[in-house]
C-alpha positions, 0 to 999 in steps of 0.5 A: 038285554045284554048279560051283566058279564058281557056288559061289564066286559064291553064297558071295560073295552070302551073305557080302555080303548078310549071310545070316541063317543064316550070321550066326547060325552065325558069332555062335554060333561067336564066342560059344562060342570067346570064352566058352571063352577067357575061362574058360581065361584065368581058369584058365590065367593064374594057373596059369601065373604060379604055376608060373613064380614058385614052386618046389615038389616035382613042379613039373617034372613038372607043367610037362611034363604041362601042355606035353603037354596042349597037344597033346590030340586034340580028339576025345578031349577031346570023348569025355571031356566027352561021357561026363561030361555024358551021362545015364549020366555023373556030370554027366548030371543037369545036362542040358548035352549038345548045348548051347553050354555043353557046347561051351564046356567042351570048348573050355576044356579044349583052350585052358587048357593053351595059355594056361597054358603060354604064361603060364608062359614069359612070366611066367618070363622077366619074373620073371628081369628083375624078380627083384631089384626084387621081392626089394628090395620084399619081394614074395613069390612069390604076391603077385608073381603079380598084379604080373607078370601086370599088367606082362605084360598085353600079352604075355599077350593074345597067349597068349589070342589064340593060344587063341582061334585054336585054339578058333575052328578046332576041330571034333572036340570040339564036334561030339561034345558039341554034335551040330551041331544047326541053330539050336542048336549049329551053328558054322562048322567043323561047318557047313563039314564038314556042308555040304561032305559034302552038296555045298552048297559055297556055304555052306561056302565062305562060312563058310570065307572068314569063318573064314580072315578071322577067323584072319588078323585074330587073327594081325594082332592078335597081331602088333600086341600083340606089338610093343606088348609089345616096345615097352613092355618097352624103354620 
């Protein structure tokens, strides 16, 4: 096994020199995670907003279930998607297993409850503030969904970034449905796990530095967006 000093030096060299393999892995990670977040937003934003502005039988149970889904174990999601996409599964004919799209599907399932739950809380708080105005203008529950989503767009961006943070750091589900295939489905988290087990600390450390940097950048953006949302609310 490489000594730590040499491993850090080699990791630094890989990052600074923009090593081709390293960049390929990072770009695929971003592609998969961003794709999952966009898909989750299409589902989660309207779902959360509808739960916030409407009242119907079974709504409390759905909210409890949605909140519970935020803690879904990634390996269980990966196993479920694997069974659905395998040759013996109902969607096996699509031949999606061990592809980036399968990884996007798994991450979408993990991220959607996060975005939906945070959206419900954000839109619910905003609805209480705007309830009188919406009633005066005769805007019904479903028509108000688009209005409230637009008005809360900065706050909802933080929900999407929180989902991205979950997706980019996920390893259990993507390694099951993606298979960690070199040049095909190898992302940062799965590569770090593999290269560490092989004793190749340089690549693992390089990717680790980049993953932590992305996580820090996401948190900075979340903080900035949250501040902007707060200023907009009081402006």
